[in-house]
N, C-alpha and C positions, 0 to 999 in steps of 0.2 A: 882636436889639439888647436884649430882655427878659432874654433868656438871658445875654448878656455883660454885661448890669449887675446880673445876679443878682436879677431880679424873679420869675422862676419857677426850680424845682429839679428837674428831670427825673432820673429815676435813668439809671444807666449803660446799662440795658437799652434805656432807651427812646433813648438818644442813638444806640447801635448801630444800633436801627430807623431813625431820621431818616438817619442817613448811607447806610444801604444805598437807602432810597427817593431820595434825592437821587442818589446813583450811578445807580440804575437809570431815573431820568427823563431825566438828562441823556445815558445812552445811548441810549434810545429817540430823544431829538432828535437825536442825532449820526447815527444809524443812517438817519434820513430826510434825510441830506445838509445838515442846518440846524446854525447854531452860536447859542448864547445871545447872548453878547459882551458881558455886563454882570451876571455874577455878584456879587452884593452882599448885604448885610444886609438892606436892605429889602425885597428881593424874595422870600424865603425864611419862609414861615410854619409853624409846626407845632403839633401838638396834644401838649402836654407831658405826657400820660397815656399815650396810645396810640403817638405818634410819628408819625402820619399827617402829610403834608405838602401845602403848596399854594405853588408857583412862580407868582408874579405878575407884572404888568409885563411883559408878553410883546410889546410891540411893537417891541422892539429885536430880536426874532428874525428871522433872515433866513438866504439860502442861505451853507452856508459860505464863508468868504474873501470873499463879496460886500462891496463897499466901502458905508460908511455914514458916517453923521454921529455915532455912539456908537461910543467907544473902552473905555470900562469906566468902573469907580468905581475912586479911588486906594485904595491897598492891596491890592486885588484883582487889578490888571491885572499881566499877564506882565511881566517885565523887557523882553523885546525891545520891547513897546508903550510903556514908560514912555522908552526910549531914542528913540522914533520909527523903529525899524527894522522895524515889521510892524504889520500891523492884526489886529483881532481875527478869529479861527477857532475851529475845533473844539479846535487844539494849545493856544491860549491859554485857552480853556474850562478845558482839563483843570489847567493851572496854579491857575485860580480857584478850582476845584471843592476842590483839594487845601487852598488857603487856607482856604476855609470849614468843611472837614472838620477842620481844625487847630484853628480856631478852637471847634467843636463839642467835641472830644474834649479838647483842651488850654487853652482858655480863654484864648489868647494869639494874636497875629500871628508866624508863624514867622520872620519877619526883624527883630522889634521885640527886641532885648536890651542890652548895654550899649554899642552902638554908638550905639542911638537915645537912651538915657538920657544920654549926652553931648552931644547937641546942644542948645545954648544957642536957638537961634532956628530952628524947623521950618519954613523957608521953602521954595520950589518947588526951590531949588538942593539943600537937603539931602534933599527926598525924593527927587530923582532919584539922589543918590548911595544912598540906602539901598534903595530899590527897583527901582533900574534899573541903574545903573553899577557898584556894588559891593556887591551883596547878597550876605548871607552868613547861613545857616541858624544859629539860635541852639543847635542841638546838632549842628551840622558835625563831624564824627568827625576831620577832618583841620585844622580852624580853629577856634580856641576863642576868638578875639577877640571875638566877640558872644554870648557865654553870656550866661543871663538875669540880670538884676539882682537880687539877694535881698531888696532893698525894694521893687520895681516890678514884679517878676514873680514873686511869690510861688506863684501860681495853677500856672502850667506846671512850675516847680522841684519840687511836689509830685506833678503828674499825670504827668509824663514817665515816672516810673520806675514809676507805678501800671500803665500799659499793658504789655500782653506785647511781647514782641521783635520778633514779627513785624509789629506796627502801627508801633513806632517805624522799622524797617527800610524799610517803606514811605514815611513821612516823609521818611527820610534821603535817598531817592532822588529823591522830588519834590522837594527843596530843596537838593541840591546838583548832580548832573548834569542833573537837571530845570530849574534855573535856567537853562543855557545850551545845552541840547540839547532841544527841544522833542520830539522822537521819544521820548526816555528819561523822559517824563512816566509817571505810574500811568495806566493806563487805567480805564475805568469798570468794567470786569469785574472787573479785579482789586481795586478798592474792593470791590465788591458780595461777591468770594469773602470778603474779610478781614474785613469787617463782621459778616458771617454767623458765621465763624468765632470772632469777637470774642462775640457774643451768645450762641452754645452753651458759650463759656468762663467765662460768670457763674455763680456761686452765692452763697448767703448764710451767713454766720456764724453759728454755732450758738450763739454767746455774745450777740453784739449785733445781729445780724440784719443788718448792712449787707452791700452786695454786694462779693463778690469777684471778681476777674477772675484765672482761674486761669492761669498760663504753664507750658503742657505741656514747653516747652523749658527753663525753668528752675523746677522744681517747687520747690525749696529756698527760692525768691524769694518763693514765694507759698503758703507753709505756716504764716504766721502773720498775722491778721488785721490791715489797716493802720490800722483805726479803735480797736479795743480792746487790739491789740497781743497778745493771747492764739492760743496755739495753735489751729490749726482742725482740727474733727474729720474723721474719715474720711468720704469720700465718693463714692458710685458715680458711674460715668460708662460712656455706651455708645461702644464704639469701633468704627466701621463704614467700611471702607475706610480712607481718610485723615482721618475726620471723629472729632472727639470731643467727645461732647454731654454735658456734666455734667447729672446729673439731679437735678432739684429739685422742690419738692413742684407748681410751676407748670408743668414743663417738657412741650411738645407736641413731637410728631415731624411731619415734612410730606414729602410725595413727593421733594421736594428730598434729603432725607437716606437714603432708602431706595432710589430707582430712579435711577440714574445717567443715564437716558435723561430724566428729569423735572428737570433741573438749574434751581434758581431757581422751583419750582412751590412756591407757599407759600397756594393758595386756601382749603384745608380741611384740618386735621391729621388723618393719618392713626393717630393715637396720642397720648394723653395720660397724663400721671402721676396715680394715684389713691391713695389711703390705704386699707389694709386695714380693714374693718368694725369688726374686734374687737381691732386692735393697731396704732394710729396710728403707730409708730415704723416700722412696715413699709409700704412702697408698691411699685405696680407700674404697667405699661403696660396700658391698656385699648385694646382692638384695635377703631379706629373705620373701619378700612378695609373693602372688600369682599374682602379677600385671607384666606385662612386662614394663620396663622402657625405655622412647626413649631418648637417649642422644644427644647433640650437642657440638662439642669439635673443634676447629681449622679448621674449614670450612668442618669437616666429621660430617655425623649421623648415629648412630646405635642403636641396641637396647641391653638392658641388660635383660636376662632372670633370672628367679627366680635360686638361688643358684651361680650365675654368680657375677664376680666383676669387675669393672671398675677403673683405676687409674683417681685420681683428679687432674685437672689441673685449672688453673685461667680461669675465664670466662666461663668455662662449664657450659651448662644448662642441668638439669635433669627433665623430666617430669615423675612424679611418678603416673600420672594415673589422679588425681585431680587437683593439682596443681605443677607449674613447679618452681624449685629452680635454683639459680646461684651461682657457687662457687666464692668467692671473696677472697681477701687478707687483713689483718689487719697489723699494724705496718712494713709496705714496707720498706724495705732496700733500 
């Protein structure tokens, strides 16, 4: 509630961490054959600096699809619950989780646009229509009847295009086919992968230091800072498998990034970025792992032992043990 009311101002990197932790927590819950049944603002708390979360008020947790006295909280209930056609389950949890994530990233409800603005008396009948009988996603690619109101929904209008296409596509699925077909809702593991990818796509404007989320699928759209409107400087990133991790002064790598058998392992960093002691404009990866890295750059090959660092240069290849990554450059000048 404090976040929606703009009482706290977490960074986009923190928002991505919060979203990841929410998806991870609900996956753990659902894997035990349980469902939460009442996801809403009042049950989720987070540290605005670190993204650490707490999910509280757990007396509503029960076996999946087990009948109970709680059906959810208005605005977060899946349309089939609003219509009285189904009770809470892990599938309705997925809908509620998507609503919570949309609030987190877009600062708006996914179904509240022009149709909401036209309502004179927001009584139970109108709520039934908006959230249950005729729900329309505000950015439905096939139906523009419920687009955000330029006066009432300024935040989501600004933020929707700020996020990369892969994030927008997940929300489109969650609130189009996902409105009517519970089985097509976005799974927790999909959100986890997307939010890690989002976090790895963040870098900083060299002019004003604002966070930028680079869209690798639409690089031209993220070559200018959204805040100061100045062209962004060239930036190195690590391409390893299907992953692209932008290299900032505070970037860390984990087993998740370098070992396909250790997906979602973020307990300890295996590498972190450090500045060159004599030239702050140059940076490198320090090896924090127990493995020796094999590096190839500028026609030379060498190894980096634990505790040692190497200056990063374009086209450098680093074998981390299980996978090899290549240093590349975006926004080339």
